[in-house]
N, C-alpha and C positions, 0 to 999 in steps of 0.2 A: 645164550639168552642175554638180554639186556641186564646189566648190573645197576640196580636202582638205589640200593643203600637203605637208609632208615627213613620212613615217611610217616605221614599222618593223613587221616581223612579230612579233606577240606570241607568246611561247612560255613555258611555265611556268618554264623554267630561267633566263630573264632578266626575269621579271615585275617583280622589285623594281627592277632597273635601268631598265626601261621606265617605271615609275611616276615615278622620279626625273627622267628626261628629259622626261616629259610635264609634270611640275610646273614645269619651267624654260622651257616653250614660250612664245615671245613676249618673253623677258627681254631679248633683244638688239635691235639696230636692225632695224626692219621685221619683227619677230617671227621672226628667222632662226635662232633657237636652239631646242634641245629637240626634242620630238616632237609633231606636231600630231594624228596619228591612228594607229590600229593596225589590222592585219589579223590575223584568227585563222582557223585551219583549222576549217571548219564541222563536220566530223565529230568533232572533238575537244571539242566543246562540247555540253552537255546543257541544253536550254532551262530546265528546272526547277532546275538546279544550276550557274548561271553562276559561274565562279571569282571569288573575292572581289576579286582584283586587277582583273579586267575590270569588275566592278561599281563599284569605286572610280574607275576611269578614266572610265566613263560618267557618274558623278556629278559629275566635274569638267568634263564637256562634251567629252570626247575621243571622236571618232567611232570606232566599231568596225565593220569590214566583214568578214562571213563569206566565206571563200574555200573553195569546195567542190573535192573531188578525186575523187569517186567516181560522179558522174552518168554519165559516158561519153557525152556528147551526140553524139560523132562515131561512136558504134557503130551497128550496123545495126538494132538494136531500138529501139522507142519508149522514151522515158525512163520509168523506173520511178516509178509514182505515189507510193509510200511514200518514196522518196528525195527526190522533189520536195516532198512534204509536210514532210519533216524540214528541208529547206533553208529552206522558207518559215517554219517555226516558229522557226528560229534567227535569221532576219532580223528577225522581229517581236520576239523576246526581246531582241535586242541593239539595237533601234531603229535598224537600219542603213538608210542611204539607198540602198544597192544591194547586190547579191550578185554574186559572180564564180565562174566555173568555167573549164574548159579545152576547147580544140578538140582532142579526143583520144578514143580508145576505150580502155577499161580491162578489157573482158571480151568474149568471143565464144563462138559455139557456141550450144547450146540448141535450142529447138523450131524456130526459124527455119531452121536448117541440119541438123536431125535429127542432131546430134552432141553430145558432152559439153560442158557449160558450163565454160568455163575463165576464170580470173581472172588478169590480168597482175600485179596489185599495183603497177602503174606506169602512167604516161601514155604511150600509144603513138600515133604519128602516123597520121592518116587520109590516104588517097591523095588527091591534088589532082586529082580527076576530077569530071565532071558528075554521075555517079551519087552519089558521096560528098557533093557539095555539095547535091544535092537532098534527100538524107536528113538531112544536118545542118541545113538550113534548116527542114525540117518539125519536127525535134526541138527546135530553138531556139524556134519559135513555140509548141510545146506547153509548153515550160518557161516562156516568158514569160507565158502565160495562167495558169499555176499559181502564179507568184510574186507577192508583194505589192509588190515594188519592182523597179526596172530591173535587167536582167541585163547583165553584161559578160563577154566571153570572152577567154581568154589564149592566145596562140600558144605552142606548146611547143617544147622542144629535142628533137632526134632524132639517133640514130646511123645510121639507115638511110634509104635512099631507096626509095620504091615505084616499080616499073617502070611505064612507060606513063602517067606523069602528064601532064595536059593544061593545067595552069596553074602559074604561079609562086605563091609564098606571098602576095605582095602582091595579085595578081589574085584569088586565092581569098578572102582576107580582104575585099577590096573588094566582091566580088559577094555575100558573106555579109551584110555590112552593108547593101548596097543592097537586098537582098531581104527582110531581116528587121527592119532598124532597130536591131539589137543593138549595144551599145557594145563597145569593145575594151579589153582590158588588155594592153598591149604590154610584153613582157619583153625588154629590150635585151640581157640576158645570153643569152637563148635565140637572139636574132638572131646574136650572136657565135658561139654554139655551132654553129649551123647553117652559119655561114661556114666554120668549121674542118672540121666533119664532112661537110658536104654541098656545099661549094663555092659557097654562096649569098651574094651580096653584100648586106650589111645596107643599104647606101645605096640599092640598087635596090629592096629591099623597102619601104623608107621612101618612095621615089619613088611606088610604086604603091598603097600602102595609104591609106585615108581617115583621115589624122591628126586630122581634126576630130571623129572618132567616139571618140577615146581618152578613157576614163574615168580611168585612171591608168596608171602605169608601174612595172614591177618592175626592180630592180637587184640582182644577186647575184654571188657569186664561184664559181670552179671551178678546175680544173687540167687541164693537158694531159699525156697519157702516150701514147707511141708513136704520135703523130700524131692522137690522138683527144682531143677536149675533153670533159671530164666536168663536167656542170652540178651540182656537189656541194651548193651552198648551205652549205658548211662551210669555205670558204676566203675570204680577203680579196677584195674587188672589184678586178679587174685594170684597168689603164689602158685596155686595148682595149674593155672594156665601158663605161667612162666616156666613151670617144670616141664610141661609138654613141649614148649618151645625149646627148652634145653635139650630134650630128648631128640627132637627133630634136628637141631643144630649139631648134635653129636654125630649125625648120620650124613649130613650134607650141609654145605654152606649155602643158605638160601640167597638167591639174587637180590631179594628185597624183603623187608619186613615193615608192616604198616600198622600203626595204632589207630583203631576205630573208636570214635566217640560220636554219637548221634544226638544226644540231648543231655540235660543236666550238666552243662559244661562247667568244669572247675576253673580256677584261676590259671593263667598261663604257666605259672611256676609248677603247678601240679602236673600239667601235661608234660612239661619238660622233665620232671622227675620220672614219670612213667616211661618216657622215651629213653631216659638214662638207664632205667632198670632193664629195658629191652636190649639196649646196647651192651649192658653188663653181661647178660646171658650169652649173647653172641660172642663177645670177647673171651669169656671163660671157655667156650667151646673151642675157639681158635687156639688158646693157650694150651688146652689139653691135647691138641693135635689129633682129635678123634674123628675128624671128617673122613668119611669113607669114600672110596672111588665110586663113580657112578655105576650102579647096577650091582654093587657088592653087598647090599644090606641084607639080603636073604636069598635063598634058593627056592623058596616056596611061594613067592608073590604071584597072585593071580591064578587063574585056573589053567592057563596055557603053558606057563613056565618060560615063555619066550620074552625077551626084553622089548621095551618100546622101540619103535622104529621112527626115523625121521620122516620118511614118506609112508604114511599109513596105507593099509590095504584098502581097496575100493569097497565101500559099504553098499551092499545090494539094497534095492528098494524094499522097504518093509511091506509085508502083505497087509492088505486092508483089514483082514480079520484080526491081525495082531494089534493094530492101532485101535480097532473098535473094542477089543477085550480090555485093553488098558484104559481106554476112554470111559467105558462103563464103570470100571473099578474106581477110577479117580472121581467121576461124577457122583457115584454113590457115597464116597467118603466126604467129598466137599459139601454135598447136600446135607449130610448128617451134621456137619460142623456149622453151617451157616443158615440152613433152612429148617432145621428141627426134624428132619426125616429119621427113620429108624437107623440105629447104628449097624453098619454092615457086620456080617458074621466074622468072628475071629478078632475083632478089635477090642481093646480095653475100654469099657464104657466110662470108667472114671477118668482115664487119661483124655479121652475124647471130650469129656465135659470140660476139663481144664483147658484144652486147646480151643474149644468153642468160645469159652469166656475170654480167653486171651485175644482171639480174633476180634470179638466184639469190642473189647477195650481198646485194641489198636485202632479199629475203625473210628471210634469216638475221639481218640487222641489226634489222629491224622486229620480228620474233618475239622477239629477245633484249631489245628495249626494252619490249614489252608483257607479256612473261613472263620477267622477269629471273631468276626462280628456276631456269629451265632451264639458263642459263649457269652459275649458282652450283653446281648439282648436277653437271653434266657437266664443268665446268672447261674445260681446253684442248681436250677432245674434242668440245665442242659444235659448233663451226663445221664441222670436217670431217664430223661425223655429219650435220649438217643439209644440207650441200651434197650428200652422198651420197643422202640422202632426197629432196631436191628433184629430182634427175635423173629419178626415175621416178614422182614424185607431184606433178603440177601442182596449183596452188591452185584450189580450187573454191568455197570459202565464206568468204573473208576471212581476215585474219591471226589472229584469235583461234581460229577453227576449225583453222587451219594449225598453231598451237602444240600443240593437243590431238592432232591427227593425227600430228605429228612424235613426240611423247612416246609415243604408242601404237605407232608404228612401231619406235622404239628398243626398247621393252619386248618386242615380239613377234618382231622380225626382225633386230635388230642385237645383236651380242654386247656385254654390259656386265659386265666382269669384277669391278668393284668392287661388292661386295654392298651396302654402305651407300648408294652412289649409286643402285643399282637399287631399293632399298627406298624411298629418298626420292622417286625419280621416280615410282614406283608410287603412293605416297601423294599426290603432287602431281596426278597424272592422275585418281585416284579423287575427289579433292576437287573437281575442276572439271568432270568429264565428266558428272555426274548432273544431274537437273533442278533440284537445289538444293544449296547447299554442305553438306558433311558436318559434322555437329555433333561437337564434341570430347567430348560426354557419351555414354558407351557406351549408356545406357538410351534416350536420344533417338535414337541411330543405330539401335538395335534396333527401336524403334517405327516409324521411317520404313521400315525394310526390311520389317517385317511388313505395314504398310499397302500397300506396293507389291505384295507377294505376294497379298494379299487382293483388290486391285483387278484383278489379272490373271484372277481366277476368273470 
């Protein structure tokens, strides 16, 4: 596997700081300072318009790995060909040695279940069942065939447990690797999150999963509120997460470790301190000499007992009935989370409520980020107005469509007493809802409107 070193998640807000840290990589003993590589959210990069900061990093030899968030390989449907093509294009444009995604589903419903297609706008856990594993394995092989570089999949954090699960997380990941040969991106912060929220022991998960298949590791911060750990990527990395990293590093030397930070960015010096703490954990593991040989961590990993293979066995086509069963279960859960339908049997109603509120809050935050004018126009009323809208309007077409639908809903159905705000919101919606941006020149706008009328005849 490619040796990546210590990296950081590249975000536009910290691009300058990341470049400075990358420039200092290798300046200290054994190259233990700076940043060796970066990871970028794949959906935020356009192959024909790579940000100048990423171009400069690549020119200096810094590895850039695209990290996808929208494939939904754990969903009941086969992977979308266009999404796979886009991910492949980004890998090639960035000269990446691998691409990464998540073991999660992000949408449900549609033709498979004869129900409305719903978008979660978030990574949701797949049930650890044989049906879900069969579907995931086939989806992974489809993705592997479509991508020009190796694929690694990340374990996710979760607030909820699926009823009737048949495997632990470690067993599920082990069998996935055994059957597909896919690599793993192990997020130690997610292991800690699942320890708090789901009572799952990180050490047991590490005992069972194939550590020799790890491509790299994520480290991130979060916070606890009312007994629930929120994987925020917006807080400092806590000692508990570093302890899980230390446990992993005592078993295997990970090819790469990456610090994730998505918002609430601290000063560059604080990021450097967190990277230093990560390096300290890895160096301590090296000094102890506790790294195990591949495959020696345990004799009870997975259900098969066999080690992962370089060339995975051929995965048979999943029966349509298996995909449909999984699709119905996922659609039922997602509908309860975003559309207010009854909670499926066996789920914790309180936890589902927490998850539903978290999804609505994330929708509000993301829409405010991609369409900041909405928050400027509506002011303090933006968030309560959006949360009211979200209760009865599940997301069906991504965040940009969500922003337009929200603005339309406010104009048509919610009272907006401020005439100036209403006028500004109407102008914003008209500017973005048509097939092309509205020109500021009245004659051009009139010509466009005339063309549209003529084309309808």
